[in-house]
C-alpha positions, 0 to 999 in steps of 0.5 A: 714124306717117303717112308722107305727113304734114308734117314739123314743124320748130320753129325759131326762128333765122330764118337756120337755117329759111331754109336748111332750106327750101332744103334741103327744097325740094331735096331734093323730098320730097312731105311738107309742111314746117311751120315754127314759131319757138316750142314754144308755137304747135307744141303749140297746132298739133299739139292742134287739127290733123286732120293726122298729122304725119310727124316733128317736128324740134325745136330745143332753145332756143326760146321760150315752150315750150322743146323739152324742154318741148314733147317732155314734153307730146307724150309724155304727151298720150294723143291725141298718142301715138297719132298715133305722131310721131317726135320728133327734137332738131335742135340746136346745143347739146349736152352730156352732160347735154342728151343724157341729159335728152332720151333720158330723154324717149324721144327718137327722135333727138339731132342736131347741126346740121352746119356745111355746107349738104352735111353738113346736107343730108345729115343731113336726107335720112338722118333722113327716108329712115330713117323712111320705112322704119320702121314703126309701131304705128298702121300695123296700125290 
C-alpha cells in the first residue's frame, strides 16, 4: 500500500462525483484523487500506470465492468496484488446478498453512501484515516 499514492474513485453519477470532489478538497489530503466513470477505464489505468494507488473506492453499479467484476479482476491479478491496494465498495445499493458477494471477493470494506454532506464527509475521513494507519505487507519490501 502506498499511503502517498492516489485515491481512485469509480463513480458514474456526476452529482456524486462533484460532491466527492468537494469533500476531498475540504479534507485537504495530500493524495491526488483520480476519478473514473466506469470499471473498464479504471482497470486499464491500474494495469498501465506505474503509480501505486493508496486505495480504491468503487461504486457497485458502474458501466462496462461493474464493481464486482472489477474487484474480481483486481483481486486475481498477480501484478495488482503486489500493490496491496485496499478495495472498498462505496455505494447506495445494499442487501444481504450484495454484502455477502462483496466479502466473498475479499473486499476490504463495504460502505453505504450517507445522505447528508456532513455524514458523507465523516465517512470519507474515517476511511482515509483508517487506511493511513494500516500496515501492509509491501511496506516491508
